[in-house]
C-alpha positions in Angstrom: -14.3 26.7 32.9 -17.6 25.2 33.9 -18.5 21.3 34.4 -21.1 21.6 31.7 -19.0 23.1 29.1 -16.4 19.9 29.2 -19.3 17.5 29.8 -21.0 19.1 26.6 -17.6 18.5 24.7 -17.1 15.1 25.7 -20.8 14.3 24.9 -20.6 15.8 21.5 -17.3 13.7 20.7 -18.9 10.6 21.9 -21.9 10.9 19.7 -19.6 11.8 16.8 -17.3 8.6 17.3 -20.2 6.0 18.1 -22.4 7.9 15.4 -25.4 8.0 18.0 -28.4 10.1 17.7 -27.9 13.2 19.9 -31.7 12.6 21.1 -30.6 9.3 23.2 -30.8 10.2 26.9 -27.8 9.5 29.3 -29.7 6.9 31.0 -30.4 4.9 27.9 -26.8 4.6 27.3 -26.2 3.3 30.7 -22.9 5.3 30.7 -21.6 8.4 32.8 -20.5 11.1 29.8 -19.3 13.5 32.6 -15.4 13.4 32.6 -13.7 14.9 35.6 -12.9 18.5 35.3 -9.4 19.9 35.9 -7.5 23.1 35.1 -5.1 23.3 31.9 -2.7 20.8 33.3 -3.9 19.2 36.5 -3.4 15.7 38.0 -6.4 13.5 38.1 -5.5 12.3 41.7 -2.6 13.2 44.2 0.7 13.2 42.2 3.8 11.4 43.4 6.5 13.8 43.5 10.0 12.5 43.6 12.9 14.7 44.0 14.4 13.9 40.6 11.1 14.2 38.8 9.2 17.0 37.2 7.4 19.9 39.2 4.2 18.6 38.3 4.8 15.0 39.7 4.0 11.7 38.5 0.3 11.2 37.7 -2.5 11.2 35.1 -3.4 14.7 33.9 -5.9 16.4 31.8 -4.8 19.1 29.2 -7.1 21.4 27.5 -6.6 22.9 24.1 -8.4 26.4 23.5 -9.1 28.5 20.2 -10.4 31.8 20.4 -11.6 31.5 23.9 -13.6 28.1 23.4 -12.2 24.9 24.6 -11.9 22.6 21.6 -10.3 19.6 23.1 -9.1 17.8 26.2 -6.1 15.4 26.1 -5.5 12.8 28.9 -1.8 11.9 29.5 0.2 9.9 32.1 3.5 11.4 33.3 5.5 8.5 34.4 9.2 8.3 35.9 10.5 7.5 32.1 7.8 8.8 29.8 4.6 10.5 28.9 2.0 8.3 28.0 -0.8 9.5 25.7 -3.9 7.8 27.0 -7.0 9.7 25.2 -8.0 12.9 23.3 -11.8 13.9 22.9 -12.6 17.1 20.7 -15.6 18.9 19.4 -16.9 17.7 16.2 -16.9 21.3 14.8 -13.1 21.1 14.7 -12.5 17.6 13.0 -11.1 19.2 10.0 -8.1 20.6 12.2 -6.6 17.0 12.8 -6.4 17.8 16.8 -5.2 14.2 17.2 -2.1 15.0 15.2 -2.0 18.5 16.8 -2.0 17.3 20.4 0.5 14.5 19.7 3.1 17.1 18.6 2.3 19.0 21.5 2.8 16.1 23.8 6.1 15.3 22.0 7.2 19.0 22.8 6.0 18.8 26.3 8.1 15.6 26.8 11.2 17.6 25.5 10.5 20.2 28.2 10.0 17.5 30.9 13.3 15.8 29.9 15.2 19.1 30.7 14.1 18.8 34.3 14.1 15.0 34.6 16.7 13.5 32.0 15.3 9.9 32.5 11.9 11.0 31.3 12.8 11.0 27.6 10.3 8.9 25.9 6.7 9.5 24.5 4.3 6.6 24.1 1.1 6.4 22.0 -0.2 3.3 23.5 -1.4 0.3 21.5 -0.7 0.1 17.9 -3.0 -1.9 15.5 -1.4 -2.1 12.2 -4.6 -3.2 10.4 -6.7 -0.2 11.9 -6.6 2.7 9.5 -6.9 5.2 12.4 -3.9 4.1 14.1 -1.3 4.2 11.2 -0.6 7.8 11.9 1.2 6.3 15.1 4.1 5.0 12.8 4.6 8.4 11.1 6.3 10.0 14.0 9.9 9.2 13.6 12.1 7.4 15.0 9.1 5.2 16.3 9.6 1.7 18.0 7.0 -1.1 18.7 7.4 -3.2 21.8 7.4 -6.9 21.0 4.7 -8.9 23.1 6.9 -12.0 23.1 10.4 -10.7 23.8 9.4 -7.0 25.6 12.2 -5.7 23.5 11.5 -2.3 21.4 11.9 -2.8 17.6 11.8 -0.1 14.9 8.6 -0.2 13.4 10.1 -0.2 9.8 11.5 -3.6 10.7 8.1 -4.6 11.8 6.0 -3.7 9.0 6.7 -6.9 6.6 5.5 -9.1 9.6 2.5 -7.0 10.3 1.5 -6.9 6.5 1.9 -10.8 6.3 -1.0 -13.2 7.5 -1.4 -16.9 7.4 -4.8 -18.0 5.4 -6.1 -21.0 6.9 -8.4 -23.4 4.7 -9.9 -26.7 4.9 -6.9 -28.1 2.9 -4.7 -26.6 5.4 -6.6 -28.3 8.5 -6.5 -31.6 6.8 -2.9 -31.6 5.8 -1.8 -30.6 9.4 -4.0 -33.3 10.9 -2.6 -36.0 8.5 0.8 -34.7 9.4 0.0 -34.8 13.3 -1.5 -38.2 13.1 1.9 -39.8 11.8 4.1 -38.2 14.1 6.0 -40.1 16.7 5.3 -37.8 19.8 7.6 -40.1 21.8 10.6 -39.1 20.1 10.4 -35.5 21.6 10.1 -36.8 25.2 13.2 -39.1 24.7 15.3 -36.5 23.1 14.3 -34.1 25.9 15.1 -36.8 28.7 11.8 -36.3 30.1 12.4 -32.5 30.9 8.8 -31.1 30.4 10.3 -27.5 29.5 12.5 -29.0 26.8 9.7 -31.2 25.7 7.0 -28.6 25.3 9.5 -26.3 23.7 10.7 -28.9 21.1 6.9 -29.9 20.4 5.7 -26.5 20.0 8.7 -25.5 17.5 7.8 -28.5 15.5 4.1 -27.5 15.4 5.0 -23.9 14.3 7.3 -25.2 11.6 4.5 -27.4 10.2 2.1 -24.5 10.1 4.5 -22.3 8.5 5.1 -25.1 5.9 1.5 -25.9 5.2 -0.6 -22.7 5.8 0.2 -19.9 2.8 1.0 -16.5 3.6 -0.8 -13.5 2.1 0.2 -9.9 1.9 -2.2 -7.7 3.2 -2.3 -3.7 2.4 -3.9 -1.2 4.8 -4.1 2.5 4.3 -3.4 5.3 6.9 -6.3 7.6 8.0 -5.8 10.3 5.4 -6.0 13.7 6.8 -7.6 16.5 4.8 -4.5 18.8 4.9 -2.3 16.0 3.3 -1.6 16.9 -0.2 0.8 15.8 -2.9 3.6 17.8 -1.7 3.2 16.8 1.9 3.0 13.1 0.9 6.3 13.4 -1.2 8.0 14.9 2.0 6.7 12.0 4.2 7.8 9.3 1.7 11.3 11.1 1.5 
């Protein structure tokens, strides 16, 4: 496939996503719209090939998706020692209705299964960052079982257990600020230092915990509701199965 074909594919996707007019020149965007070109599965640079790893090695790869002799999408994946990480996908706007993002994710899950047969420890599939309030990312939680990595403990937690926290937000107000300020103005902060025997770590932990408790007590919590990025092919019968 020619460099021009993939460059045009990426350019079409770029203009679709960012709602730009096709008449804009490349120089006016100050961006390089030409992605690197590779065969259907080829590393973007020299792959590491450990003896216990997959034949293709560990590296970043481009996967091409074809339909009726036409390239319609290109997926970027990282093949790592324990996982396949989905990095990016760009596709032609003519095929938006095909939900190629969902299709490519399923193909990558299948691909991970094939790699696991060769390298048993390569058994995970990562969908990168998850922002619960972003409708376009909600699809990531629909693949089961799904876990989220806690940014504080670095422990993977089932997404079902995370949803209540992700859908709760604290609503700050002027009243909250004044109440907290009044509370902190009347605190004997030296008592935390005394209780910690001047250990700076214990002192910082106890003060931080006290502040968090005050915030939880004063600032009201509100529930938020976000909606998934609805696919055109999801009808009532499929919704029933998804909720089953």
